C-alpha positions as CSV (number, residue, x, y, z in Angstrom):
1,M,16.3,-33.8,10.2
2,Y,15.2,-30.5,11.9
3,K,14.5,-27.3,9.2
4,M,15.4,-24.0,10.3
5,K,12.2,-21.7,10.2
6,N,12.8,-19.5,7.0
7,P,13.3,-16.4,8.7
8,F,12.0,-14.2,5.5
9,Y,8.5,-12.9,5.0
10,F,6.6,-12.1,1.8
11,R,3.0,-10.9,3.4
12,V,2.1,-8.0,5.2
13,L,4.6,-8.6,8.4
14,P,3.4,-9.0,11.7
15,L,4.1,-6.7,14.3
16,S,6.8,-9.2,15.8
17,G,8.3,-10.0,12.2
18,P,11.7,-8.9,11.0
19,Y,11.5,-5.2,9.9
20,C,14.4,-3.3,8.2
21,N,15.2,0.4,9.3
22,R,12.3,2.3,9.1
23,E,12.9,3.8,12.5
24,K,13.4,7.5,10.9
25,E,10.0,7.3,9.3
26,L,8.3,5.3,12.2
27,E,9.4,8.2,14.5
28,Q,8.2,11.0,12.2
29,L,5.2,9.5,11.8
30,V,4.2,9.1,15.4
31,A,5.2,12.4,16.2
32,H,3.1,13.8,13.1
33,A,-0.2,11.3,14.3
34,Q,0.4,12.7,18.0
35,N,0.4,16.4,16.5
36,K,-3.2,15.6,15.3
37,A,-1.3,16.3,11.6
38,N,-3.0,14.7,8.4
39,V,-0.7,13.0,6.5
40,V,-0.5,11.5,2.9
41,L,1.9,8.5,3.0
42,F,2.7,7.3,-0.4
43,S,5.3,5.0,-2.5
44,P,5.0,2.6,-5.4
45,R,3.5,-0.9,-4.6
46,R,5.0,-3.3,-2.1
47,Y,7.3,-0.9,-0.5
48,G,6.0,-1.8,3.0
49,K,3.1,1.2,3.7
50,T,0.8,-0.8,5.5
51,S,3.5,-2.9,7.8
52,L,4.6,0.8,8.5
53,V,1.6,2.3,9.3
54,H,0.4,-0.7,11.3
55,R,3.7,-0.3,13.7
56,V,2.8,3.8,13.9
57,Q,-0.6,2.3,15.3
58,E,0.7,0.0,17.7
59,K,3.3,2.7,19.1
60,L,0.2,5.0,19.3
61,K,-1.9,2.5,21.3
62,N,0.7,2.4,23.7
63,K,0.5,5.9,24.0
64,G,-3.2,6.0,24.9
65,M,-4.5,6.8,21.2
66,A,-7.5,5.0,19.6
67,T,-6.4,3.7,16.4
68,V,-8.7,2.8,13.6
69,Y,-7.4,1.3,10.1
70,V,-9.7,1.2,7.1
71,D,-8.9,-0.7,3.7
72,L,-10.1,0.8,1.0
73,F,-9.0,-1.5,-1.8
74,G,-11.6,-2.6,-4.2
75,I,-14.6,-0.2,-2.7
76,D,-17.5,-0.3,-5.2
77,S,-20.2,2.2,-3.4
78,L,-20.4,4.9,-1.0
79,E,-22.3,2.3,1.0
80,D,-19.3,0.0,1.0
81,L,-17.2,3.0,2.2
82,A,-19.3,3.9,5.0
83,G,-19.7,0.2,6.1
84,R,-15.8,-0.1,6.1
85,M,-15.4,2.8,8.4
86,A,-18.2,1.4,10.6
87,S,-16.9,-1.9,10.6
88,R,-13.3,-0.8,11.8
89,L,-14.4,1.5,14.4
90,Y,-16.6,-1.2,16.1
91,G,-13.8,-3.6,15.4
92,Y,-11.6,-1.1,17.4
93,C,-14.1,-0.8,20.3
94,Q,-15.4,-4.4,20.5
95,K,-13.4,-5.4,23.3
96,N,-14.2,-2.7,25.9
97,E,-18.4,-2.7,26.5
98,S,-18.5,1.0,27.3
99,L,-16.5,1.8,24.1
100,L,-18.7,-0.3,22.1
101,N,-21.8,1.1,23.6
102,K,-20.8,4.5,22.6
103,A,-19.8,3.5,19.2
104,M,-23.3,1.9,18.6
105,H,-24.8,5.2,20.0
106,F,-22.7,7.5,17.4
107,L,-23.3,5.0,14.7
108,S,-26.8,4.7,14.9
109,S,-27.1,3.5,11.1
110,W,-24.8,0.4,11.5
111,R,-25.6,-2.7,13.5
112,P,-22.1,-4.9,14.6
113,V,-22.8,-8.3,13.5
114,I,-20.3,-11.3,15.0
115,R,-20.3,-14.4,13.3
116,P,-18.1,-17.7,13.5
117,D,-15.3,-17.5,11.0
118,P,-13.3,-20.4,10.1
119,E,-9.7,-18.6,10.3
120,Y,-10.1,-16.1,12.9
121,G,-13.0,-18.0,15.0
122,L,-15.2,-14.9,15.2
123,S,-15.5,-11.8,12.5
124,L,-17.3,-8.7,13.0
125,T,-19.2,-7.3,10.4
126,V,-22.1,-4.2,10.1
127,E,-25.5,-4.0,8.5
128,S,-27.6,-1.3,8.0
129,S,-30.0,-0.3,10.5
130,S,-31.5,2.5,8.9
131,G,-32.9,3.4,5.7
132,R,-30.0,6.1,5.0
133,K,-28.1,5.6,1.7
134,G,-25.5,7.1,-0.4
135,I,-24.3,10.7,0.7
136,E,-26.7,10.8,3.6
137,L,-25.4,7.3,4.9
138,L,-21.7,8.8,4.9
139,D,-22.5,11.8,6.4
140,H,-23.9,10.3,9.3
141,T,-21.2,7.9,9.6
142,L,-18.7,10.6,9.4
143,E,-20.7,12.3,11.9
144,G,-20.4,9.5,14.5
145,F,-16.7,9.4,14.2
146,G,-16.8,13.2,14.9
147,R,-18.5,12.1,18.1
148,F,-16.3,9.3,19.0
149,I,-13.3,11.5,18.2
150,Q,-14.5,14.2,20.7
151,E,-15.0,11.5,23.6
152,A,-11.5,10.1,23.0
153,K,-9.5,11.7,25.6
154,K,-6.0,11.5,24.1
155,G,-7.0,11.3,20.4
156,V,-7.7,9.3,17.6
157,H,-5.4,8.0,14.6
158,I,-7.3,7.0,11.5
159,V,-5.8,5.3,8.5
160,F,-7.2,5.1,5.0
161,D,-5.2,2.5,3.2
162,E,-5.2,2.9,-1.0
163,F,-7.0,6.1,-0.2
164,Q,-6.9,6.7,-4.0
165,E,-9.5,3.9,-4.5
166,I,-12.2,6.4,-3.8
167,T,-11.5,8.3,-7.1
168,E,-13.3,4.9,-8.8
169,L,-16.5,5.9,-7.3
170,R,-19.4,7.7,-9.1
171,G,-19.5,11.2,-7.7
172,S,-16.0,11.0,-6.4
173,L,-15.4,14.8,-6.2
174,Q,-18.6,15.0,-4.3
175,I,-17.5,12.3,-2.0
176,E,-14.1,14.0,-1.3
177,G,-15.9,17.3,-0.6
178,R,-18.0,15.4,2.2
179,L,-14.8,13.6,3.8
180,R,-12.9,17.0,3.7
181,S,-15.8,18.8,5.2
182,H,-15.9,16.4,7.9
183,I,-12.5,15.7,8.6
184,Q,-11.6,19.2,9.2
185,T,-13.6,19.5,12.2
186,H,-12.1,16.5,13.6
187,T,-9.5,18.5,15.4
188,Q,-8.5,15.6,17.8
189,A,-7.7,13.1,15.2
190,S,-4.8,12.6,12.8
191,Y,-5.5,11.1,9.2
192,F,-3.3,9.0,7.3
193,F,-4.3,8.6,3.6
194,V,-2.0,6.0,2.1
195,G,-1.9,4.7,-1.4
196,S,0.4,3.5,-4.1
197,R,-1.2,5.0,-7.3
198,R,0.8,8.2,-6.8
199,R,-0.4,10.3,-9.6
200,L,-4.1,9.8,-8.5
201,L,-2.9,10.7,-4.9
202,N,-1.1,13.8,-6.2
203,D,-4.2,15.1,-8.0
204,I,-6.0,14.6,-4.9
205,F,-4.2,16.7,-2.7
206,N,-2.5,18.7,-5.1
207,S,-4.9,19.9,-7.5
208,R,-6.3,23.5,-6.7
209,K,-9.9,22.5,-7.5
210,R,-10.2,19.2,-5.3
211,P,-11.6,19.4,-1.7
212,F,-8.4,18.0,-0.3
213,Y,-6.0,20.6,-1.7
214,R,-3.2,21.0,0.5
215,S,-5.0,19.7,3.5
216,S,-2.0,17.3,4.3
217,I,1.5,16.5,4.9
218,S,3.1,15.1,1.9
219,F,5.3,12.1,3.0
220,P,7.0,9.9,0.4
221,L,8.5,6.3,1.1
222,P,11.9,6.5,0.1
223,P,13.6,3.2,-1.0
224,L,15.3,1.4,1.9
225,P,19.4,2.4,2.4
226,V,21.4,0.0,0.7
227,E,24.1,-0.6,3.7
228,E,20.9,-1.0,6.0
229,G,19.4,-3.3,3.5
230,V,22.2,-5.3,2.7
231,R,23.0,-5.9,6.3
232,F,19.4,-6.8,7.3
233,I,19.5,-9.5,4.5
234,I,22.8,-10.8,5.9
235,E,21.6,-11.0,9.5
236,Q,18.2,-12.5,8.7
237,F,20.2,-15.4,6.7
238,K,22.2,-16.0,10.1
239,C,19.1,-15.8,12.1
240,G,17.9,-18.8,10.1
241,G,21.2,-20.6,10.8
242,K,22.5,-19.6,7.2
243,T,25.6,-17.7,5.9
244,C,24.8,-15.1,3.4
245,P,28.0,-13.6,1.7
246,E,28.1,-9.7,1.5
247,M,28.6,-9.9,-2.1
248,I,25.1,-12.2,-2.6
249,G,23.5,-9.6,0.1
250,K,24.3,-6.8,-2.5
251,K,22.9,-9.0,-5.6
252,I,19.6,-9.4,-3.8
253,F,19.3,-5.6,-3.0
254,E,20.4,-4.3,-6.4
255,K,18.2,-6.8,-8.5
256,T,15.1,-6.1,-6.4
257,S,15.9,-2.2,-6.3
258,G,15.8,-2.4,-2.4
259,Y,11.6,-2.9,-2.6
260,P,11.2,-4.2,0.9
261,Y,8.6,-6.8,-0.4
262,Y,10.9,-8.3,-3.0
263,V,13.9,-8.0,-0.7
264,Q,12.3,-10.6,1.7
265,R,10.5,-12.6,-1.0
266,V,13.5,-13.1,-3.0
267,S,15.5,-13.9,0.2
268,Y,12.6,-16.3,1.0
269,S,13.3,-18.4,-2.1
270,I,16.7,-18.3,-1.7
271,F,16.7,-19.6,1.8
272,E,14.2,-22.3,1.1
273,G,16.9,-23.7,-1.9
274,S,20.1,-23.3,-0.5
275,G,22.6,-25.1,2.1
276,K,24.5,-23.6,5.2
277,K,26.1,-21.4,2.9
278,V,24.3,-19.0,0.5
279,T,26.0,-19.4,-3.5
280,E,25.9,-17.8,-6.7
281,E,23.8,-20.8,-7.7
282,D,21.4,-20.5,-5.1
283,F,20.7,-16.8,-5.6
284,L,20.0,-17.4,-9.7
285,F,17.8,-20.3,-8.4
286,G,15.9,-18.0,-5.9
287,F,15.5,-15.0,-8.1
288,K,14.1,-17.3,-11.0
289,K,11.6,-19.2,-8.4
290,T,10.5,-15.7,-7.4
291,I,9.9,-14.2,-10.9
292,E,8.0,-17.6,-11.9
293,E,5.7,-17.3,-8.6
294,E,4.9,-13.9,-8.9
295,G,4.0,-14.7,-12.8
296,M,0.5,-15.0,-11.8
297,I,0.2,-11.6,-10.3
298,F,2.0,-10.0,-13.4
299,E,-0.2,-11.6,-15.8
300,A,-3.2,-10.1,-13.4
301,M,-1.8,-6.6,-14.4
302,I,-1.8,-6.5,-17.7
303,Q,-4.8,-8.5,-18.3
304,A,-6.7,-5.3,-17.6
305,L,-4.5,-3.2,-20.3
306,S,-5.3,-2.9,-24.0
307,L,-3.2,-4.0,-26.9
308,Q,-1.7,-0.6,-26.8
309,Q,-0.8,0.0,-23.1
310,I,0.7,-3.4,-23.0
311,K,2.8,-2.8,-26.3
312,L,4.0,0.5,-24.9
313,L,4.8,-1.0,-21.3
314,S,6.7,-3.8,-23.0
315,A,8.8,-1.1,-24.9
316,I,9.7,0.8,-22.0
317,A,10.5,-2.7,-20.2
318,L,13.0,-3.3,-23.2
319,E,13.9,0.1,-23.7
320,P,13.7,3.2,-21.0
321,I,13.3,6.1,-23.0
322,E,12.7,10.0,-22.3
323,K,9.9,10.6,-25.1
324,P,8.4,7.5,-26.6
325,F,7.0,9.3,-29.6
326,A,10.2,9.0,-31.8
327,I,9.3,7.5,-35.2
328,D,11.9,5.1,-35.0
329,Y,10.9,4.2,-31.4
330,L,7.3,3.6,-32.3
331,A,8.5,1.3,-35.4
332,R,11.1,-0.5,-33.5
333,H,8.3,-1.5,-30.8
334,G,5.4,-1.4,-33.2
335,L,3.7,0.9,-31.1
336,G,1.6,2.5,-34.1
337,S,0.2,6.2,-33.8
338,I,1.5,8.9,-31.4
339,G,-1.9,9.6,-30.1
340,G,-2.3,5.9,-29.1
341,V,0.8,6.0,-27.1
342,Q,-0.1,9.6,-25.7
343,G,-3.4,7.8,-24.6
344,A,-1.6,4.3,-23.3
345,L,1.3,6.6,-21.5
346,K,-1.6,8.3,-19.5
347,R,-3.1,5.4,-18.0
348,L,-0.1,3.6,-17.3
349,L,1.3,6.5,-15.2
350,E,-2.2,6.6,-13.4
351,L,-1.7,3.1,-12.6
352,D,1.9,3.8,-11.4
353,Y,3.4,0.7,-13.7
354,I,5.9,3.4,-15.3
355,E,7.4,6.5,-13.6
356,R,10.0,8.9,-14.7
357,K,13.8,8.4,-13.1
358,G,15.9,11.4,-14.1
359,K,14.6,12.1,-17.6
360,L,13.4,8.0,-18.6
361,L,10.5,6.3,-18.3
362,V,11.0,3.2,-16.5
363,I,8.9,0.3,-15.0
364,V,8.1,1.3,-11.3
365,D,8.3,-2.7,-10.1
366,P,11.8,-4.0,-10.9
367,L,10.6,-7.8,-11.0
368,F,7.7,-6.9,-13.3
369,G,10.2,-5.0,-15.4
370,T,12.1,-8.6,-15.6
371,W,9.1,-10.5,-16.1
372,L,8.0,-8.2,-19.2
373,R,11.4,-8.7,-20.5
374,H,11.3,-12.4,-20.4
375,L,8.4,-12.5,-22.2
376,K,10.3,-10.8,-25.3
377,E,12.8,-13.7,-25.2
């Protein structure tokens, strides 16, 4: 018996994948890029930032702009930072011999290397072709970007995804300074600084003593609108040959707090386990299955935390509160001293695991919060 293809995704969406109502944001971001403005795009994890910027860049390509996407997740050195930039610029240029020759001239510290790849056929990496290291290598790479940008007739759009990762590098303030000093001369380019650790990004761009202070447009990505989100869920089930009642669509949206990733992820699990018409039992099964399958990620999130941080995180999941320093709250959740809680609170805010909604401290990720509460059951 033929089975309909599941219409929901839970990885970065391909450009052809179903995308839910970001037309307004897409239009605004494309306009900022065409105006050569720099933008800080931020939101909690799993809000669809990466899928959105890929769509922005696809539209800009169609308008003749050059586009470079650099993922900074997990960078561990200046050399790694510069190498990723060079690799992605070569990646953009590799299909055009003239552009590739220009890039090789501008990025003379890096040599492109093409190797067989079992998944993609061929992969492009770079190798250092000079003795430059550290700040000198970063400067030379940024200078190469500047020369490439000058040559691009319709401008260049560059995305630094997970930009806050540079704060983990030794001498990060100096790195910020070097990046800023070059970027401010790249007048024919638009840079998008994208990230999910909002407190760190806020410090980079809004602290008076930091090099990037007020250098970019702040663009918080809002939650999906409820009506459009519910309609998207129902329509996608229909595309897969199934009927999803509006009540179930609303439950999916409410339980996931409208997070684009979880809207797709929970719906995917429900689709896999449901018949022609989605029922309450299908919803419960799919939601539980998602929590179980995401559990490994949630476990990894808390493994790097101290016991004090885990205790505070669990307490907030069970009982959101304005100030977690009250004696009865500390005692009720076994949190120990006020000093210990203050340190844990600072770290959890930096990691974007918790945030303030109104006056209350709450868990940012709704399914992570559900998982934490289940651990206490």
